[in-house]
DRENTORMAR-352722 format. One line per field, with one value per residue: residue number from 1; chain; x, y, z of N, C-alpha, C in turn. Coordinates in nm, 4 decimals, always signed. Layout:
! residues N
num [NUM, ...];
cadena [A, ...];
n.xx [X, ...];
n.yy [Y, ...];
n.zz [Z, ...];
ca.xx [X, ...];
ca.yy [Y, ...];
ca.zz [Z, ...];
c.xx [X, ...];
c.yy [Y, ...];
c.zz [Z, ...];
***
This chain:
! residues 66
num [1, 2, 3, 4, 5, 6, 7, 8, 9, 10, 11, 12, 13, 14, 15, 16, 17, 18, 19, 20, 21, 22, 23, 24, 25, 26, 27, 28, 29, 30, 31, 32, 33, 34, 35, 36, 37, 38, 39, 40, 41, 42, 43, 44, 45, 46, 47, 48, 49, 50, 51, 52, 53, 54, 55, 56, 57, 58, 59, 60, 61, 62, 63, 64, 65, 66];
cadena [A, A, A, A, A, A, A, A, A, A, A, A, A, A, A, A, A, A, A, A, A, A, A, A, A, A, A, A, A, A, A, A, A, A, A, A, A, A, A, A, A, A, A, A, A, A, A, A, A, A, A, A, A, A, A, A, A, A, A, A, A, A, A, A, A, A];
n.xx [+0.0957, +0.0574, +0.1503, +0.2805, +0.3322, +0.4482, +0.6212, +0.6891, +0.8251, +1.0386, +1.1552, +1.2468, +1.4008, +1.6151, +1.7172, +1.7440, +1.9955, +2.1842, +2.2169, +2.3285, +2.5748, +2.7018, +2.7765, +2.9441, +3.1477, +3.2618, +3.1396, +2.9363, +2.8625, +2.8600, +2.5558, +2.4141, +2.3811, +2.1411, +1.9962, +1.9295, +1.6718, +1.4942, +1.5427, +1.4897, +1.2184, +1.1143, +1.2183, +1.0554, +0.8051, +0.6280, +0.5465, +0.5939, +0.5325, +0.3149, +0.1042, -0.0411, -0.1279, -0.2791, -0.2081, -0.1377, -0.0007, +0.0164, -0.1373, -0.2894, -0.5671, -0.6979, -0.7787, -1.1195, -1.2893, -1.2016];
n.yy [-0.1297, +0.2128, +0.4852, +0.7470, +1.0460, +1.2228, +1.4690, +1.4201, +1.1574, +1.2552, +1.4471, +1.2284, +1.1014, +1.2576, +1.3528, +1.1458, +1.0528, +1.2475, +1.2254, +0.9852, +1.0120, +1.1969, +1.0479, +0.8677, +1.0049, +1.1115, +1.3088, +1.3049, +1.1021, +0.7429, +0.7075, +0.8404, +0.6787, +0.5939, +0.7066, +0.5405, +0.4850, +0.6408, +0.6795, +0.4540, +0.3893, +0.6143, +0.5530, +0.2936, +0.3894, +0.3663, +0.4006, +0.2468, +0.3702, +0.5196, +0.3806, +0.2891, +0.5638, +0.6565, +0.8162, +0.9691, +1.0741, +1.0463, +1.1363, +0.9296, +0.7533, +0.4751, +0.1745, +0.0636, -0.2423, -0.4649];
n.zz [-0.0054, -0.1074, +0.0760, +0.0801, -0.0616, -0.3672, -0.3065, -0.0267, -0.0772, -0.2288, -0.0624, +0.1496, +0.0410, -0.0407, +0.1969, +0.3223, +0.1875, +0.2282, +0.4907, +0.4675, +0.2976, +0.4827, +0.6905, +0.5725, +0.4913, +0.7430, +0.8331, +1.0352, +1.3221, +1.3143, +1.3547, +1.1099, +0.9555, +0.9584, +0.8135, +0.5744, +0.6405, +0.5635, +0.3159, +0.1928, +0.2469, +0.1129, -0.1601, -0.1578, -0.1446, +0.0674, +0.4232, +0.6947, +0.9643, +0.9347, +0.9365, +1.1900, +1.2248, +1.0579, +0.8554, +0.5275, +0.2564, -0.0027, -0.3031, -0.4522, -0.4783, -0.3290, -0.5289, -0.5989, -0.5034, -0.7368];
ca.xx [+0.0231, +0.1240, +0.1066, +0.4048, +0.3101, +0.5712, +0.6933, +0.7224, +0.9319, +1.1410, +1.2261, +1.2933, +1.5341, +1.7142, +1.7203, +1.8503, +2.1248, +2.2672, +2.2652, +2.4259, +2.6958, +2.7558, +2.8184, +3.0202, +3.2347, +3.2783, +3.1124, +2.8645, +2.8851, +2.7255, +2.3966, +2.3917, +2.3514, +1.9752, +1.9349, +1.9024, +1.5550, +1.4009, +1.5853, +1.4238, +1.0676, +1.1017, +1.2075, +0.9534, +0.6463, +0.5270, +0.6128, +0.5210, +0.5142, +0.2394, -0.0148, -0.1215, -0.1758, -0.3786, -0.1303, -0.1321, +0.0392, -0.0145, -0.2878, -0.3392, -0.6665, -0.7281, -0.9131, -1.2464, -1.3703, -1.0910];
ca.yy [+0.0073, +0.3170, +0.6125, +0.8505, +1.1198, +1.2734, +1.5531, +1.3356, +1.0805, +1.3498, +1.4657, +1.1719, +1.0193, +1.3367, +1.3497, +0.9975, +1.0377, +1.3436, +1.1717, +0.8573, +1.0895, +1.2626, +0.9305, +0.8097, +1.1032, +1.1038, +1.4317, +1.3039, +0.9941, +0.6158, +0.7254, +0.9070, +0.5528, +0.5773, +0.7766, +0.4182, +0.4094, +0.7599, +0.6410, +0.3136, +0.4104, +0.7255, +0.4485, +0.2207, +0.4691, +0.3356, +0.4152, +0.1704, +0.4294, +0.6228, +0.3062, +0.3042, +0.6799, +0.6373, +0.9038, +0.9507, +1.2044, +1.0011, +1.1695, +0.8347, +0.6753, +0.3208, +0.1248, -0.0340, -0.3611, -0.5880];
ca.zz [-0.0070, -0.0934, +0.1446, +0.0685, -0.2043, -0.4411, -0.2305, +0.0872, -0.1182, -0.2741, +0.0467, +0.1757, -0.0726, -0.0333, +0.3463, +0.3332, +0.0856, +0.2682, +0.6137, +0.4570, +0.2415, +0.5924, +0.7617, +0.4790, +0.4721, +0.8473, +0.9071, +1.1476, +1.3724, +1.2728, +1.3267, +1.0045, +0.8496, +0.9939, +0.6649, +0.4997, +0.6631, +0.4772, +0.1910, +0.1711, +0.2635, +0.0057, -0.2788, -0.1988, -0.1640, +0.1632, +0.5442, +0.7870, +1.0550, +0.9148, +0.9096, +1.2761, +1.2547, +0.9249, +0.7805, +0.3911, +0.1924, -0.1515, -0.3686, -0.5501, -0.4631, -0.3655, -0.6354, -0.5022, -0.6167, -0.7469];
c.xx [+0.0734, +0.0626, +0.2095, +0.3987, +0.4508, +0.6477, +0.7613, +0.8076, +1.0531, +1.2290, +1.2804, +1.3917, +1.6523, +1.7868, +1.8198, +1.9792, +2.2325, +2.2870, +2.3355, +2.5629, +2.7685, +2.8144, +2.9424, +3.1617, +3.3074, +3.2601, +3.0224, +2.8931, +2.8126, +2.5858, +2.3555, +2.3575, +2.1966, +1.9208, +1.8894, +1.7365, +1.4506, +1.4025, +1.5091, +1.2802, +1.0426, +1.1159, +1.1055, +0.7949, +0.5693, +0.6265, +0.5108, +0.4483, +0.3752, +0.1014, -0.1253, -0.1750, -0.2843, -0.3233, -0.0966, -0.1020, +0.0448, -0.1849, -0.3697, -0.4834, -0.6703, -0.8186, -1.0305, -1.2544, -1.2202, -0.9707];
c.yy [+0.1351, +0.4345, +0.7197, +0.9009, +1.1670, +1.3618, +1.4776, +1.2457, +1.1361, +1.3717, +1.3520, +1.1018, +1.1192, +1.3712, +1.2260, +0.9677, +1.1288, +1.2886, +1.0467, +0.9296, +1.1463, +1.1392, +0.8668, +0.8923, +1.1580, +1.2731, +1.4273, +1.1636, +0.8850, +0.6475, +0.8032, +0.7713, +0.5785, +0.6520, +0.6615, +0.4095, +0.5248, +0.7129, +0.5338, +0.3360, +0.5390, +0.6005, +0.3410, +0.2812, +0.4341, +0.3471, +0.3410, +0.2487, +0.5107, +0.5054, +0.2930, +0.4351, +0.7045, +0.7757, +0.8603, +1.0522, +1.1737, +1.0320, +1.0578, +0.7681, +0.5474, +0.2726, +0.0507, -0.1211, -0.4603, -0.5535];
c.zz [+0.0096, -0.0359, +0.1745, -0.0456, -0.2247, -0.3759, -0.1135, +0.0503, -0.1686, -0.1458, +0.1687, +0.1384, -0.0414, +0.1042, +0.3664, +0.2782, +0.1621, +0.4287, +0.5770, +0.3896, +0.3840, +0.6667, +0.7027, +0.4818, +0.5942, +0.9089, +1.0452, +1.2135, +1.2809, +1.2690, +1.2140, +0.9111, +0.8942, +0.8636, +0.5750, +0.5312, +0.5577, +0.3457, +0.1207, +0.1334, +0.1327, -0.1528, -0.3040, -0.2126, -0.0439, +0.2883, +0.6611, +0.9521, +1.0574, +0.9073, +1.0322, +1.3046, +1.1416, +0.8640, +0.6224, +0.3137, +0.0299, -0.1729, -0.4341, -0.4507, -0.4496, -0.4615, -0.5473, -0.6026, -0.6242, -0.7718];
***
């Protein structure tokens, strides 16, 4: 189920890449590898943390029926 919209996905990918790059180059500590999480959720278009709260930034409507 897709629940991450275009702008949200773009921001997640950029933030994820920035954190990973900062960790890779030693600008920040190893915690920068947490950037893998927003990068992954941005690439797949789904965020499990949104589900319990019913958040959805995706403008695509789910199909009814089959």
